[in-house]
N, CA, C, O and the ligand as a Tripos MOL2 file, in Angstrom:
@<TRIPOS>MOLECULE
protein
  253   251    64     0     0
PROTEIN
NO_CHARGES

@<TRIPOS>ATOM
      1 N        -127.4720    8.5930 -125.0070 N.3       1 MET1
      2 CA       -127.4330    7.7530 -126.1630 C.3       1 MET1
      3 C        -125.8720    7.5330 -126.5200 C.2       1 MET1
      4 O        -124.9570    8.3570 -126.5170 O.2       1 MET1
      5 N        -125.8630    6.0630 -126.8500 N.am      2 ALA2
      6 CA       -124.4620    5.7170 -127.1620 C.3       2 ALA2
      7 C        -123.8900    6.3630 -128.3310 C.2       2 ALA2
      8 O        -124.5320    6.5760 -129.3600 O.2       2 ALA2
      9 N        -122.6500    6.6770 -128.1520 N.am      3 LEU3
     10 CA       -121.8970    7.3380 -129.2830 C.3       3 LEU3
     11 C        -120.5070    6.4400 -129.5850 C.2       3 LEU3
     12 O        -119.8510    5.8420 -128.7320 O.2       3 LEU3
     13 N        -120.2580    6.5010 -130.9100 N.am      4 PRO4
     14 CA       -118.7550    5.7250 -131.1950 C.3       4 PRO4
     15 C        -117.6640    6.4040 -130.4990 C.2       4 PRO4
     16 O        -117.6110    7.6330 -130.4590 O.2       4 PRO4
     17 N        -116.8020    5.6600 -129.9560 N.am      5 LYS5
     18 CA       -115.5580    6.1290 -129.2330 C.3       5 LYS5
     19 C        -114.7000    6.8630 -130.1670 C.2       5 LYS5
     20 O        -114.1810    7.9390 -129.8680 O.2       5 LYS5
     21 N        -114.5340    6.2080 -131.4380 N.am      6 ARG6
     22 CA       -113.5860    6.7280 -132.4590 C.3       6 ARG6
     23 C        -114.2970    6.9290 -133.6320 C.2       6 ARG6
     24 O        -115.2690    6.2230 -133.9000 O.2       6 ARG6
     25 N        -113.8230    8.0270 -134.5280 N.am      7 ARG7
     26 CA       -114.4950    8.0770 -135.8440 C.3       7 ARG7
     27 C        -114.0470    7.0980 -136.7320 C.2       7 ARG7
     28 O        -112.8770    6.7370 -136.6020 O.2       7 ARG7
     29 N        -114.8050    6.5380 -137.7040 N.am      8 THR8
     30 CA       -114.5240    5.6080 -138.5250 C.3       8 THR8
     31 C        -113.7490    6.1480 -139.7830 C.2       8 THR8
     32 O        -114.2650    6.9840 -140.5250 O.2       8 THR8
     33 N        -112.5740    5.6720 -139.9790 N.am      9 PRO9
     34 CA       -111.7210    6.2590 -141.0190 C.3       9 PRO9
     35 C        -112.4500    5.8600 -142.3870 C.2       9 PRO9
     36 O        -113.2530    4.9310 -142.4790 O.2       9 PRO9
     37 N        -112.0490    6.7060 -143.4480 N.am     10 LYS10
     38 CA       -112.7420    6.5730 -144.7900 C.3      10 LYS10
     39 C        -112.3280    5.1340 -145.2920 C.2      10 LYS10
     40 O        -113.2020    4.4570 -145.8340 O.2      10 LYS10
     41 N        -111.1550    4.6610 -145.1620 N.am     11 SER11
     42 CA       -110.5800    3.4110 -145.4830 C.3      11 SER11
     43 C        -111.2880    2.2670 -144.9560 C.2      11 SER11
     44 O        -111.5440    1.2820 -145.6480 O.2      11 SER11
     45 N        -111.6450    2.3970 -143.5970 N.am     12 LYS12
     46 CA       -112.4310    1.3070 -142.8400 C.3      12 LYS12
     47 C        -113.7220    1.3690 -143.5590 C.2      12 LYS12
     48 O        -114.1000    0.3190 -144.0800 O.2      12 LYS12
     49 N        -114.5060    2.4830 -143.6830 N.am     13 GLN13
     50 CA       -115.7870    2.6060 -144.1880 C.3      13 GLN13
     51 C        -115.9640    1.9860 -145.7030 C.2      13 GLN13
     52 O        -116.9590    1.3730 -146.0900 O.2      13 GLN13
     53 N        -114.8630    2.2570 -146.4280 N.am     14 GLY14
     54 CA       -114.7630    1.6080 -147.8100 C.3      14 GLY14
     55 C        -114.6450    0.2270 -147.7620 C.2      14 GLY14
     56 O        -115.2730   -0.4690 -148.5590 O.2      14 GLY14
     57 N        -113.7990   -0.3300 -146.7870 N.am     15 THR15
     58 CA       -113.6750   -1.8390 -146.6930 C.3      15 THR15
     59 C        -115.0030   -2.5260 -146.2890 C.2      15 THR15
     60 O        -115.2950   -3.6260 -146.7580 O.2      15 THR15
     61 N        -115.8030   -1.8750 -145.4180 N.am     16 ARG16
     62 CA       -117.0760   -2.3550 -145.0090 C.3      16 ARG16
     63 C        -118.0210   -2.2830 -146.2050 C.2      16 ARG16
     64 O        -118.8040   -3.2050 -146.4370 O.2      16 ARG16
     65 N        -117.9550   -1.2510 -146.9220 N.am     17 ARG17
     66 CA       -118.9070   -1.0390 -148.0270 C.3      17 ARG17
     67 C        -118.5350   -1.7060 -149.3970 C.2      17 ARG17
     68 O        -119.1800   -1.4900 -150.4230 O.2      17 ARG17
     69 N        -117.5670   -2.4410 -149.3410 N.am     18 SER18
     70 CA       -116.9570   -3.1430 -150.4730 C.3      18 SER18
     71 C        -117.8170   -4.3500 -150.8740 C.2      18 SER18
     72 O        -117.7060   -4.8300 -152.0020 O.2      18 SER18
     73 N        -118.7350   -4.8870 -149.9000 N.am     19 HIS19
     74 CA       -119.5430   -5.9020 -150.1960 C.3      19 HIS19
     75 C        -121.0280   -5.4960 -150.4720 C.2      19 HIS19
     76 O        -121.9580   -6.3030 -150.4930 O.2      19 HIS19
     77 N        -121.1540   -3.9840 -150.7080 N.am     20 HIS20
     78 CA       -122.5170   -3.4710 -150.9590 C.3      20 HIS20
     79 C        -122.8150   -3.4460 -152.3210 C.2      20 HIS20
     80 O        -123.7390   -2.6940 -152.6310 O.2      20 HIS20
     81 N        -122.2150   -4.1400 -153.3100 N.am     21 HIS21
     82 CA       -122.3940   -4.0910 -154.7860 C.3      21 HIS21
     83 C        -123.5990   -4.8680 -154.9610 C.2      21 HIS21
     84 O        -123.8980   -5.7500 -154.1560 O.2      21 HIS21
     85 N        -124.3660   -4.5650 -156.0540 N.am     22 VAL22
     86 CA       -125.6490   -5.3390 -156.5310 C.3      22 VAL22
     87 C        -125.0710   -6.4270 -157.5160 C.2      22 VAL22
     88 O        -124.2620   -6.1720 -158.4080 O.2      22 VAL22
     89 N        -125.5460   -7.5610 -157.2630 N.am     23 LYS23
     90 CA       -125.0920   -8.5570 -158.3850 C.3      23 LYS23
     91 C        -126.1730   -8.4600 -159.5380 C.2      23 LYS23
     92 O        -127.2770   -7.9320 -159.4100 O.2      23 LYS23
     93 N        -125.7040   -9.0230 -160.6230 N.am     24 THR24
     94 CA       -126.4940   -9.1480 -161.8470 C.3      24 THR24
     95 C        -127.0770  -10.5460 -161.5100 C.2      24 THR24
     96 O        -126.4020  -11.4690 -161.0540 O.2      24 THR24
     97 N        -128.5840  -10.6090 -161.8190 N.am     25 PRO25
     98 CA       -129.2280  -11.9330 -161.8250 C.3      25 PRO25
     99 C        -128.6910  -13.0400 -162.7210 C.2      25 PRO25
    100 O        -128.4850  -12.8420 -163.9190 O.2      25 PRO25
    101 N        -128.4730  -14.1770 -162.1420 N.am     26 GLN26
    102 CA       -128.1110  -15.4370 -162.9860 C.3      26 GLN26
    103 C        -129.0480  -15.9630 -163.8920 C.2      26 GLN26
    104 O        -129.9790  -16.6050 -163.4070 O.2      26 GLN26
    105 N        -128.9850  -15.8090 -165.2010 N.am     27 LEU27
    106 CA       -129.8020  -16.2190 -166.1490 C.3      27 LEU27
    107 C        -129.5860  -17.5270 -166.7350 C.2      27 LEU27
    108 O        -128.4730  -17.7660 -167.2030 O.2      27 LEU27
    109 N        -130.5150  -18.4240 -166.7770 N.am     28 VAL28
    110 CA       -130.5450  -19.7800 -167.3590 C.3      28 VAL28
    111 C        -131.4710  -19.9370 -168.3820 C.2      28 VAL28
    112 O        -132.4410  -19.1980 -168.5510 O.2      28 VAL28
    113 N        -131.1410  -21.0120 -169.1490 N.am     29 ARG29
    114 CA       -132.0020  -21.1440 -170.5010 C.3      29 ARG29
    115 C        -133.2740  -21.9640 -169.9020 C.2      29 ARG29
    116 O        -133.1390  -22.8330 -169.0400 O.2      29 ARG29
    117 N        -134.4630  -21.6030 -170.4340 N.am     30 CYS30
    118 CA       -135.6760  -22.5370 -170.1730 C.3      30 CYS30
    119 C        -135.6270  -23.8180 -170.8460 C.2      30 CYS30
    120 O        -135.4590  -23.7420 -172.0630 O.2      30 CYS30
    121 N        -135.7370  -25.0050 -170.3380 N.am     31 PRO31
    122 CA       -135.8520  -26.2550 -171.0670 C.3      31 PRO31
    123 C        -137.0000  -26.3300 -171.7850 C.2      31 PRO31
    124 O        -136.9750  -27.1630 -172.6900 O.2      31 PRO31
    125 N        -137.9830  -25.7160 -171.6520 N.am     32 THR32
    126 CA       -139.3360  -25.7960 -172.5500 C.3      32 THR32
    127 C        -139.3780  -25.0720 -173.8040 C.2      32 THR32
    128 O        -139.6860  -25.5920 -174.8770 O.2      32 THR32
    129 N        -139.0040  -23.6450 -173.6110 N.am     33 CYS33
    130 CA       -139.1460  -22.8150 -174.7010 C.3      33 CYS33
    131 C        -137.8270  -22.2330 -175.1580 C.2      33 CYS33
    132 O        -137.8240  -21.4660 -176.1200 O.2      33 CYS33
    133 N        -136.6200  -22.5720 -174.4820 N.am     34 ARG34
    134 CA       -135.3450  -22.1030 -174.7670 C.3      34 ARG34
    135 C        -135.0500  -20.7390 -174.6150 C.2      34 ARG34
    136 O        -134.0560  -20.3060 -175.1990 O.2      34 ARG34
    137 N        -135.7740  -19.9460 -173.8980 N.am     35 SER35
    138 CA       -135.5490  -18.6190 -173.6670 C.3      35 SER35
    139 C        -134.8540  -18.3570 -172.4720 C.2      35 SER35
    140 O        -134.8210  -19.2830 -171.6610 O.2      35 SER35
    141 N        -134.2160  -17.1620 -172.1420 N.am     36 MET36
    142 CA       -133.4110  -17.0450 -171.0820 C.3      36 MET36
    143 C        -134.3170  -16.4520 -169.9690 C.2      36 MET36
    144 O        -135.0460  -15.4890 -170.2060 O.2      36 MET36
    145 N        -134.2560  -17.0540 -168.7340 N.am     37 HIS37
    146 CA       -135.1370  -16.7010 -167.5420 C.3      37 HIS37
    147 C        -134.2310  -16.5840 -166.0800 C.2      37 HIS37
    148 O        -133.1280  -17.1260 -166.0120 O.2      37 HIS37
    149 N        -134.6860  -15.9850 -165.1670 N.am     38 ILE38
    150 CA       -133.7220  -16.0640 -163.9410 C.3      38 ILE38
    151 C        -133.9420  -17.2250 -163.0250 C.2      38 ILE38
    152 O        -135.0340  -17.6540 -162.6530 O.2      38 ILE38
    153 N        -132.6330  -17.7220 -162.6820 N.am     39 ASN39
    154 CA       -132.6360  -19.0910 -162.0410 C.3      39 ASN39
    155 C        -133.3570  -19.0840 -160.8000 C.2      39 ASN39
    156 O        -133.4430  -18.1060 -160.0580 O.2      39 ASN39
    157 N        -133.9440  -20.3690 -160.5730 N.am     40 HIS40
    158 CA       -134.9620  -20.5050 -159.4210 C.3      40 HIS40
    159 C        -136.1480  -19.7460 -159.5090 C.2      40 HIS40
    160 O        -136.8120  -19.5260 -158.4960 O.2      40 HIS40
    161 N        -136.5110  -19.2860 -160.7220 N.am     41 GLN41
    162 CA       -137.7570  -18.6150 -160.8990 C.3      41 GLN41
    163 C        -138.4780  -19.1090 -162.0460 C.2      41 GLN41
    164 O        -137.8150  -19.3990 -163.0420 O.2      41 GLN41
    165 N        -139.8850  -19.2670 -162.0680 N.am     42 PRO42
    166 CA       -140.5730  -19.6980 -163.3220 C.3      42 PRO42
    167 C        -140.2640  -18.7590 -164.5410 C.2      42 PRO42
    168 O        -140.0860  -17.5480 -164.4090 O.2      42 PRO42
    169 N        -140.2130  -19.4740 -165.8290 N.am     43 CYS43
    170 CA       -139.9140  -18.8020 -167.0300 C.3      43 CYS43
    171 C        -141.2380  -17.8130 -167.2470 C.2      43 CYS43
    172 O        -142.4040  -18.1720 -167.0860 O.2      43 CYS43
    173 N        -140.7970  -16.4920 -167.6470 N.am     44 ARG44
    174 CA       -141.7500  -15.5430 -167.8490 C.3      44 ARG44
    175 C        -142.4980  -15.6400 -169.3560 C.2      44 ARG44
    176 O        -143.5560  -15.0820 -169.6450 O.2      44 ARG44
    177 N        -141.7540  -16.4160 -170.1690 N.am     45 VAL45
    178 CA       -142.4060  -16.5290 -171.5680 C.3      45 VAL45
    179 C        -143.3120  -17.6160 -171.6200 C.2      45 VAL45
    180 O        -144.3470  -17.3830 -172.2440 O.2      45 VAL45
    181 N        -143.1850  -18.7690 -171.1130 N.am     46 CYS46
    182 CA       -143.9770  -19.9890 -171.1140 C.3      46 CYS46
    183 C        -144.6230  -20.2480 -169.7840 C.2      46 CYS46
    184 O        -145.6310  -20.9540 -169.7630 O.2      46 CYS46
    185 N        -144.1370  -19.7410 -168.6600 N.am     47 GLY47
    186 CA       -144.7440  -19.9470 -167.3030 C.3      47 GLY47
    187 C        -144.5360  -21.2850 -166.6470 C.2      47 GLY47
    188 O        -145.2830  -21.6710 -165.7480 O.2      47 GLY47
    189 N        -143.5020  -22.0090 -167.1020 N.am     48 THR48
    190 CA       -143.1800  -23.3890 -166.5360 C.3      48 THR48
    191 C        -142.0770  -23.2460 -165.5450 C.2      48 THR48
    192 O        -141.2190  -22.3770 -165.7010 O.2      48 THR48
    193 N        -142.0660  -24.0040 -164.6060 N.am     49 TYR49
    194 CA       -140.9980  -24.2140 -163.6070 C.3      49 TYR49
    195 C        -140.8160  -25.7660 -163.2760 C.2      49 TYR49
    196 O        -141.7240  -26.4450 -162.7950 O.2      49 TYR49
    197 N        -139.5610  -26.2470 -163.5820 N.am     50 HIS50
    198 CA       -139.1820  -27.6130 -163.1860 C.3      50 HIS50
    199 C        -140.2010  -28.6680 -164.0810 C.2      50 HIS50
    200 O        -140.5980  -29.7360 -163.6150 O.2      50 HIS50
    201 N        -140.5000  -28.2400 -165.2590 N.am     51 GLY51
    202 CA       -141.3570  -29.0160 -166.0940 C.3      51 GLY51
    203 C        -142.8740  -28.9200 -165.8490 C.2      51 GLY51
    204 O        -143.6470  -29.6470 -166.4720 O.2      51 GLY51
    205 N        -143.2600  -28.1050 -165.0260 N.am     52 ARG52
    206 CA       -144.6060  -27.8380 -164.5270 C.3      52 ARG52
    207 C        -145.0060  -26.4880 -164.6390 C.2      52 ARG52
    208 O        -144.2770  -25.5400 -164.3450 O.2      52 ARG52
    209 N        -146.4540  -26.3740 -165.1710 N.am     53 GLN53
    210 CA       -147.0330  -25.0880 -165.3440 C.3      53 GLN53
    211 C        -147.2850  -24.3080 -164.0930 C.2      53 GLN53
    212 O        -148.1670  -24.6920 -163.3250 O.2      53 GLN53
    213 N        -146.5340  -23.1760 -163.8150 N.am     54 ALA54
    214 CA       -146.4930  -22.5160 -162.5630 C.3      54 ALA54
    215 C        -147.0700  -21.3510 -162.6550 C.2      54 ALA54
    216 O        -147.6100  -20.9060 -161.6420 O.2      54 ALA54
    217 N        -147.0940  -20.5500 -163.9370 N.am     55 LEU55
    218 CA       -147.7460  -19.1980 -164.0870 C.3      55 LEU55
    219 C        -148.8790  -19.3900 -165.1130 C.2      55 LEU55
    220 O        -148.7960  -20.2280 -166.0110 O.2      55 LEU55
    221 N        -149.9320  -18.5860 -164.9450 N.am     56 GLU56
    222 CA       -150.9350  -18.6360 -166.1230 C.3      56 GLU56
    223 C        -150.3440  -17.6380 -167.1940 C.2      56 GLU56
    224 O        -149.8190  -16.5450 -166.9830 O.2      56 GLU56
    225 N        -150.5420  -18.2410 -168.3170 N.am     57 ARG57
    226 CA       -150.1270  -17.4230 -169.4960 C.3      57 ARG57
    227 C        -151.3450  -16.6190 -170.0680 C.2      57 ARG57
    228 O        -152.4880  -17.0010 -169.8170 O.2      57 ARG57
    229 N        -151.0990  -15.4710 -170.8610 N.am     58 ASP58
    230 CA       -152.0240  -14.4910 -171.2260 C.3      58 ASP58
    231 C        -153.0760  -15.2070 -172.1700 C.2      58 ASP58
    232 O        -154.2800  -14.9890 -172.0350 O.2      58 ASP58
    233 N        -152.5960  -16.0370 -173.0950 N.am     59 ASP59
    234 CA       -153.3330  -16.8680 -174.0120 C.3      59 ASP59
    235 C        -154.3120  -17.7970 -173.4370 C.2      59 ASP59
    236 O        -155.3350  -18.1980 -173.9930 O.2      59 ASP59
    237 N        -153.8210  -18.1440 -172.0730 N.am     60 GLN60
    238 CA       -154.6780  -19.1810 -171.3800 C.3      60 GLN60
    239 C        -155.8620  -18.5750 -170.6090 C.2      60 GLN60
    240 O        -156.9050  -19.1710 -170.3440 O.2      60 GLN60
    241 N        -155.5330  -17.2130 -170.2630 N.am     61 LEU61
    242 CA       -156.5620  -16.4330 -169.4970 C.3      61 LEU61
    243 C        -157.5910  -15.9210 -170.4280 C.2      61 LEU61
    244 O        -158.6300  -15.4730 -169.9430 O.2      61 LEU61
    245 N        -157.3960  -15.9390 -171.8870 N.am     62 ALA62
    246 CA       -158.2210  -15.3020 -172.6760 C.3      62 ALA62
    247 C        -159.2460  -16.3030 -173.0620 C.2      62 ALA62
    248 O        -160.3000  -15.9390 -173.5840 O.2      62 ALA62
    249 N        -158.9780  -17.5470 -172.8270 N.am     63 ARG63
    250 CA       -160.0910  -18.6050 -173.2360 C.3      63 ARG63
    251 C        -161.4440  -18.0900 -172.6070 C.2      63 ARG63
    252 O        -162.4830  -18.7300 -172.7710 O.2      63 ARG63
    253 ZN       -140.0950  -20.9930 -170.9950 Zn       64 ZN64
@<TRIPOS>BOND
     1     1     2 1
     2     2     3 1
     3     3     4 2
     4     3     5 am
     5     5     6 1
     6     6     7 1
     7     7     8 2
     8     7     9 am
     9     9    10 1
    10    10    11 1
    11    11    12 2
    12    11    13 am
    13    13    14 1
    14    14    15 1
    15    15    16 2
    16    15    17 am
    17    17    18 1
    18    18    19 1
    19    19    20 2
    20    19    21 am
    21    21    22 1
    22    22    23 1
    23    23    24 2
    24    23    25 am
    25    25    26 1
    26    26    27 1
    27    27    28 2
    28    27    29 am
    29    29    30 1
    30    30    31 1
    31    31    32 2
    32    31    33 am
    33    33    34 1
    34    34    35 1
    35    35    36 2
    36    35    37 am
    37    37    38 1
    38    38    39 1
    39    39    40 2
    40    39    41 am
    41    41    42 1
    42    42    43 1
    43    43    44 2
    44    43    45 am
    45    45    46 1
    46    46    47 1
    47    47    48 2
    48    47    49 am
    49    49    50 1
    50    50    51 1
    51    51    52 2
    52    51    53 am
    53    53    54 1
    54    54    55 1
    55    55    56 2
    56    55    57 am
    57    57    58 1
    58    58    59 1
    59    59    60 2
    60    59    61 am
    61    61    62 1
    62    62    63 1
    63    63    64 2
    64    63    65 am
    65    65    66 1
    66    66    67 1
    67    67    68 2
    68    67    69 am
    69    69    70 1
    70    70    71 1
    71    71    72 2
    72    71    73 am
    73    73    74 1
    74    74    75 1
    75    75    76 2
    76    75    77 am
    77    77    78 1
    78    78    79 1
    79    79    80 2
    80    79    81 am
    81    81    82 1
    82    82    83 1
    83    83    84 2
    84    83    85 am
    85    85    86 1
    86    86    87 1
    87    87    88 2
    88    87    89 am
    89    89    90 1
    90    90    91 1
    91    91    92 2
    92    91    93 am
    93    93    94 1
    94    94    95 1
    95    95    96 2
    96    95    97 am
    97    97    98 1
    98    98    99 1
    99    99   100 2
   100    99   101 am
   101   101   102 1
   102   102   103 1
   103   103   104 2
   104   103   105 am
   105   105   106 1
   106   106   107 1
   107   107   108 2
   108   107   109 am
   109   109   110 1
   110   110   111 1
   111   111   112 2
   112   111   113 am
   113   113   114 1
   114   114   115 1
   115   115   116 2
   116   115   117 am
   117   117   118 1
   118   118   119 1
   119   119   120 2
   120   119   121 am
   121   121   122 1
   122   122   123 1
   123   123   124 2
   124   123   125 am
   125   125   126 1
   126   126   127 1
   127   127   128 2
   128   127   129 am
   129   129   130 1
   130   130   131 1
   131   131   132 2
   132   131   133 am
   133   133   134 1
   134   134   135 1
   135   135   136 2
   136   135   137 am
   137   137   138 1
   138   138   139 1
   139   139   140 2
   140   139   141 am
   141   141   142 1
   142   142   143 1
   143   143   144 2
   144   143   145 am
   145   145   146 1
   146   146   147 1
   147   147   148 2
   148   147   149 am
   149   149   150 1
   150   150   151 1
   151   151   152 2
   152   151   153 am
   153   153   154 1
   154   154   155 1
   155   155   156 2
   156   155   157 am
   157   157   158 1
   158   158   159 1
   159   159   160 2
   160   159   161 am
   161   161   162 1
   162   162   163 1
   163   163   164 2
   164   163   165 am
   165   165   166 1
   166   166   167 1
   167   167   168 2
   168   167   169 am
   169   169   170 1
   170   170   171 1
   171   171   172 2
   172   171   173 am
   173   173   174 1
   174   174   175 1
   175   175   176 2
   176   175   177 am
   177   177   178 1
   178   178   179 1
   179   179   180 2
   180   179   181 am
   181   181   182 1
   182   182   183 1
   183   183   184 2
   184   183   185 am
   185   185   186 1
   186   186   187 1
   187   187   188 2
   188   187   189 am
   189   189   190 1
   190   190   191 1
   191   191   192 2
   192   191   193 am
   193   193   194 1
   194   194   195 1
   195   195   196 2
   196   195   197 am
   197   197   198 1
   198   198   199 1
   199   199   200 2
   200   199   201 am
   201   201   202 1
   202   202   203 1
   203   203   204 2
   204   203   205 am
   205   205   206 1
   206   206   207 1
   207   207   208 2
   208   207   209 am
   209   209   210 1
   210   210   211 1
   211   211   212 2
   212   211   213 am
   213   213   214 1
   214   214   215 1
   215   215   216 2
   216   215   217 am
   217   217   218 1
   218   218   219 1
   219   219   220 2
   220   219   221 am
   221   221   222 1
   222   222   223 1
   223   223   224 2
   224   223   225 am
   225   225   226 1
   226   226   227 1
   227   227   228 2
   228   227   229 am
   229   229   230 1
   230   230   231 1
   231   231   232 2
   232   231   233 am
   233   233   234 1
   234   234   235 1
   235   235   236 2
   236   235   237 am
   237   237   238 1
   238   238   239 1
   239   239   240 2
   240   239   241 am
   241   241   242 1
   242   242   243 1
   243   243   244 2
   244   243   245 am
   245   245   246 1
   246   246   247 1
   247   247   248 2
   248   247   249 am
   249   249   250 1
   250   250   251 1
   251   251   252 2
@<TRIPOS>SUBSTRUCTURE
     1 MET1         2 RESIDUE 1 A MET
     2 ALA2         6 RESIDUE 1 A ALA
     3 LEU3        10 RESIDUE 1 A LEU
     4 PRO4        14 RESIDUE 1 A PRO
     5 LYS5        18 RESIDUE 1 A LYS
     6 ARG6        22 RESIDUE 1 A ARG
     7 ARG7        26 RESIDUE 1 A ARG
     8 THR8        30 RESIDUE 1 A THR
     9 PRO9        34 RESIDUE 1 A PRO
    10 LYS10       38 RESIDUE 1 A LYS
    11 SER11       42 RESIDUE 1 A SER
    12 LYS12       46 RESIDUE 1 A LYS
    13 GLN13       50 RESIDUE 1 A GLN
    14 GLY14       54 RESIDUE 1 A GLY
    15 THR15       58 RESIDUE 1 A THR
    16 ARG16       62 RESIDUE 1 A ARG
    17 ARG17       66 RESIDUE 1 A ARG
    18 SER18       70 RESIDUE 1 A SER
    19 HIS19       74 RESIDUE 1 A HIS
    20 HIS20       78 RESIDUE 1 A HIS
    21 HIS21       82 RESIDUE 1 A HIS
    22 VAL22       86 RESIDUE 1 A VAL
    23 LYS23       90 RESIDUE 1 A LYS
    24 THR24       94 RESIDUE 1 A THR
    25 PRO25       98 RESIDUE 1 A PRO
    26 GLN26      102 RESIDUE 1 A GLN
    27 LEU27      106 RESIDUE 1 A LEU
    28 VAL28      110 RESIDUE 1 A VAL
    29 ARG29      114 RESIDUE 1 A ARG
    30 CYS30      118 RESIDUE 1 A CYS
    31 PRO31      122 RESIDUE 1 A PRO
    32 THR32      126 RESIDUE 1 A THR
    33 CYS33      130 RESIDUE 1 A CYS
    34 ARG34      134 RESIDUE 1 A ARG
    35 SER35      138 RESIDUE 1 A SER
    36 MET36      142 RESIDUE 1 A MET
    37 HIS37      146 RESIDUE 1 A HIS
    38 ILE38      150 RESIDUE 1 A ILE
    39 ASN39      154 RESIDUE 1 A ASN
    40 HIS40      158 RESIDUE 1 A HIS
    41 GLN41      162 RESIDUE 1 A GLN
    42 PRO42      166 RESIDUE 1 A PRO
    43 CYS43      170 RESIDUE 1 A CYS
    44 ARG44      174 RESIDUE 1 A ARG
    45 VAL45      178 RESIDUE 1 A VAL
    46 CYS46      182 RESIDUE 1 A CYS
    47 GLY47      186 RESIDUE 1 A GLY
    48 THR48      190 RESIDUE 1 A THR
    49 TYR49      194 RESIDUE 1 A TYR
    50 HIS50      198 RESIDUE 1 A HIS
    51 GLY51      202 RESIDUE 1 A GLY
    52 ARG52      206 RESIDUE 1 A ARG
    53 GLN53      210 RESIDUE 1 A GLN
    54 ALA54      214 RESIDUE 1 A ALA
    55 LEU55      218 RESIDUE 1 A LEU
    56 GLU56      222 RESIDUE 1 A GLU
    57 ARG57      226 RESIDUE 1 A ARG
    58 ASP58      230 RESIDUE 1 A ASP
    59 ASP59      234 RESIDUE 1 A ASP
    60 GLN60      238 RESIDUE 1 A GLN
    61 LEU61      242 RESIDUE 1 A LEU
    62 ALA62      246 RESIDUE 1 A ALA
    63 ARG63      250 RESIDUE 1 A ARG
    64 ZN64       253 GROUP 0 **** ****
């Protein structure tokens, strides 16, 4: 089984892990209902994406 030739120093390990942080999702305002939703995803409030109905709403399912 292959083994590393030298141990990785803690500073090198930390430099590698410096990119491992979690980014906060970018929120944009919905042009239809003016509420905040995640960019490039349909609005969870009104269910529209790019001016088109992408998700079924609860009040539409109740009909
Ligand atoms: Zn909306």
